[in-house]
C-alpha positions in Angstrom: 58.5 40.4 92.7 59.2 39.3 89.1 60.7 42.1 87.2 58.0 41.5 84.5 55.3 42.5 87.0 56.7 46.0 87.2 57.2 46.3 83.4 53.6 45.0 82.7 52.2 47.5 85.3 54.1 50.4 83.7 52.9 49.6 80.2 49.4 49.0 81.1 48.3 51.4 83.9 47.8 54.3 81.5 44.9 52.1 79.8 43.4 51.1 83.2 40.9 52.7 85.5 41.0 51.2 89.1 38.3 51.5 91.7 39.4 53.2 94.9 38.4 50.2 96.9 40.9 47.8 95.0 43.8 46.7 97.3 47.4 47.0 95.8 48.0 43.4 96.0 45.2 42.7 93.5 46.9 44.8 90.8 50.0 42.8 91.5 48.1 39.6 90.6 46.6 41.2 87.6 50.0 42.2 86.2 52.1 39.1 87.5 53.8 37.5 84.2 53.6 34.3 86.0 49.9 34.3 85.8 49.6 35.2 82.2 48.1 32.4 80.0 45.0 30.7 81.2 43.8 33.2 83.7 41.1 34.6 81.7 38.8 33.3 78.9 36.8 35.9 76.8 33.7 35.0 74.9 30.4 36.3 74.0 28.1 37.0 77.0 25.3 34.7 75.7 27.7 31.7 76.0 29.2 32.6 79.4 26.7 30.9 81.7 26.8 27.7 79.8 30.6 27.5 79.9 30.6 28.5 83.5 28.2 25.4 84.1 30.2 23.2 82.2 33.4 24.1 84.0 31.7 23.6 87.5 30.4 20.2 86.3 34.0 19.4 85.4 35.2 20.2 88.9 36.6 23.6 88.3 34.5 25.1 91.1 36.6 28.3 91.3 35.7 29.3 87.7 33.7 32.6 87.9 32.5 35.4 85.6 34.8 38.2 86.5 33.9 41.1 84.0 32.5 42.1 80.9 33.4 44.1 77.7 31.2 47.3 77.3 31.4 50.0 74.9 32.0 53.8 75.6 34.4 53.2 78.4 36.7 56.1 79.0 39.7 53.6 79.7 40.4 50.3 77.9 40.0 48.3 81.2 38.0 49.2 84.4 38.8 47.0 87.4 36.0 46.9 90.0 36.5 45.6 93.5 33.4 44.2 95.3 
């Protein structure tokens, strides 16, 4: 495990609410410094479906909508596992 993973996790965990059903390995992926950059794209909700369709047509079949920004959250980030 890269040392940056633990530093990232220590710094951000107080800002994150994680559902009970989320496996520990998922958090390791979210905090892994080797995956930083290019992992997520943020844009207006109204544009998300169009971008996703364009990415799929371009061959990026694993591209997916994985979250949304909402107001009134108790924590800055809420990680849901389904």
